[in-house]
C-alpha angles and dihedrals in degrees: 000000000000122000087252094052092048091053093045091054089050096054133075120231131011106284097114122094149146129254141169104289113275110221117215115173091328096316114112125198120191098174119077130194121188107177113196099205141036090253093053089048088053094048089048096052090046092050096046090044092053089048096046094240118165107226132200113209112217127182118171093347095249125125094017090154097058119102132022116337114256116250091212141346125209095162141020110225106204120197093188094110095046101092102131104056111137133186115257115257 
């Protein structure tokens, strides 16, 4: 089983995929996760943490070169589908 298959089996829903490697400051991620809910985001963070994945977080895809260069990237974590997260009351 590949790392992608292992991660896919651990996550609910169908928001994990493969892409051409996205290069950011020399680190390349070919797995992309775009969780649509807070629960899916929490499950994704838990699963990648348990597996020791390095993740790059990407919102709108602008300013990707800002900040410290990543050491490695196993997965691109896209927040593009997270539009309805609210503060707890």
